N, C-alpha and C positions, 0 to 999 in steps of 0.2 A: 446923836452922840454931836454933845458942845464941843467948844476949838478948847475950854478949857479943860477939860475932860482930854481931848485927845489929845492935844501935845503935849505934855507928860508922859505920856504913857510911848507916845516917838519916839523922845528924846530917851527913854528907859532903851527901850529895842535899839539905839542907835548906837547908845552904848553902850550895849549886851554884846551887839556887833563889833566891835572897832577890840574890846577887847579878847573878843575870841579874833580877831587876824593878826591881834597883837602876839599871841600865845604862838599861834602856828607861823606865825613869821620870826619867835626869838630862835634861837642856835640852839638845838638838839646837846646836853654834856655828851660831848665824847665817851665813846664805848671804853670799857679799857683793853688793852690788846695782849696779848703773851707770843711771845717766841718759842717753841719750838723745844730748845732748851729748858725754859721754864718750868713748857705741859710736861715734861722728861722727869728734870727735877722732882715738878708735885710726885705724880706718878710713884719714881725712886724713895720716894717718905713715907709719902702711904703705905707703899710695898713693905718697907723697913719695920715700918713699927706694925703693922697687923703680923706680922712674923711674929714679933718680941708677942701679939697676944696669941697666936698657933701655940706657940711654944710651950705657955701659959698651958693650953688647953690640953696639949700632949701632955704632962706631967701630973694632968687634973685625967688623964685617961680620958678626956672626950672628943675621940679618934673622928667624930665624924663633925664635930665641928672645928675641927683644926684639918678637912678636907675639903669642908666648906671655906674656908678661910683661903688654900692653899687657891683654890679656884681664883678667889676676889686677889688676891696677888698675883697668878701668873694672869688674870686680865689688865691685869693693871699695869704689869710688869712683864713681858711674855719672856725675856731672858735671866728672869732670875729659875736658875737651872733646879736649884736646892725644894724646893715649890715643887717645884715637877715631881723631882725623886722621894722626897717624904710622903708628898698624897697622893703617888699613883701605891708608893709600898703601903698607905695606911687600908686604901683601897682594894689593896690582895689580902688584907691581915684581915679583911670584914667580910671579904668576900666577894667581894664587886672585880672580878677576875675581868668582864668586856673593858668596864669601863676603869680599870688604870691599864689596860692593855690601850683604849686611845688616847686613855692623859698622859701616856707617855710618847706616844705618835706625837700626841700633839708639842710637845715636849721638844723634840723634832723636827714641825714642821716648822715651830719660831726659833731655833737655836740648830738650824743643820752641817754647820761647823762645828760644834761641841762636840768629846769625844764622853763627856761625863751623859747625855740622852741617849746617847747611843748600848752604852753601857748598862744602864737603868733599862731598858727594853732592852736588848739581849740576856739580862738577869733576870727578869720575868720571865725568858721565850724557857732558858735552859732551866733553873731552880726551881721554879712553881710550875709552869706547862708542862714541863716536862719535853717539850718541842725543837729536839735538836735540830734537825734544820733550819729550821724560822732561828733560831739561835746563832746558828753559820752565817747566814743573809747577813745576818744587824750587825754581827761582831766584824766581817770583813768588810760591809761599809766603815765601822766605829775607828778599826786601825789603818784609815785614810785620813781620817781628820788630821788638823795639822798639829793637836794639844794631844795626841793617842802619849799612852803612858806605857810600863809593862804587865798591870795586868790587865789590857785588854785585849794582848795578844797570849797573856794566858787566858783565855776566858775563849778568846778565837780558835786556839790546841786542845783545849776542854773538848769542846765543840764539838771540832773534829772526830776528836776520839770517840764522843756516847753519837757521834752521825754516823760510823761505821767509816768514815774516809781518813785511813789512820799512816795511806801515805800523807797526805794534807796537814793530820798531826804533826807528823817528823817535821815536815820542812817548816812549820810553825814554830819547834821547835830550836832549831836550827838558827830562827831568827832571831828568835829570841835573845838566845846563847851569842849569837854575834853582835847585837846593837846592845844586850843589856847583860853584861860578865858576871855584876857583881849581885845578879837575881839570883833570893833562892827557890832551893825545887829545881831548877832546872831539867840539871843531869839528871837527875832520879825519873822524873817524868818524861826525858831524850829519851831513858835506855830504857822505859818501861817500854813505850812506843813505836822502841826499835825493834822489842825482844816481841809486841805484836807483830809490827809487820816482818819479820823474819818468818815466823809459824803463818800468817797469812799466804803468801808465796810459797810456803814448804807445804802447805794444801791443796797450794795451786798447782803446784808441779806434780801433788801425787796425786790428784785427779786427772791431768791430763794423762798421765799414763797408764793411767785407770782404760783408758779411751784406745 
């Protein structure tokens, strides 16, 4: 290869190498950074807007799509309690009981100090599964939460009665009467369980006499 051919080729190669080195040496554009507060805000915004769509599908009767959206909502915003409650209830309505139970439990795991999550699972055991011992255990945890309300205590008392724990039911109604003196139907339910308690004790006494 002659000098007249070789020299321009070397010049071109050198120019390419210099350009490549310059590109590598150039400062890279800074990557955007987001604070945790910003990330949480984006997730909350997304959850709210998805919730609006879920409401539209609910009124249209498209329950499987609502459940799917509820799962996305709680994945992005794990403290969105209403989505757990609604999603679990719709799973029950669709006959997906094991999924409903697992979803309620997920809500509790992500919100361990919120009574609404325990109430949702406890009511599932009480009303749908008719598993009163499990309802008792769930509502016992429910009434220990900071935001407990009268209905949580009422469901514990009803669960005790259904589970045959009449003494505990009476005690629960007495607590309700003291803490929530204006709550409706408390006297009625307390009187009913007191009669059941008296009948049980009378039956026990009669059985002991026959022995």
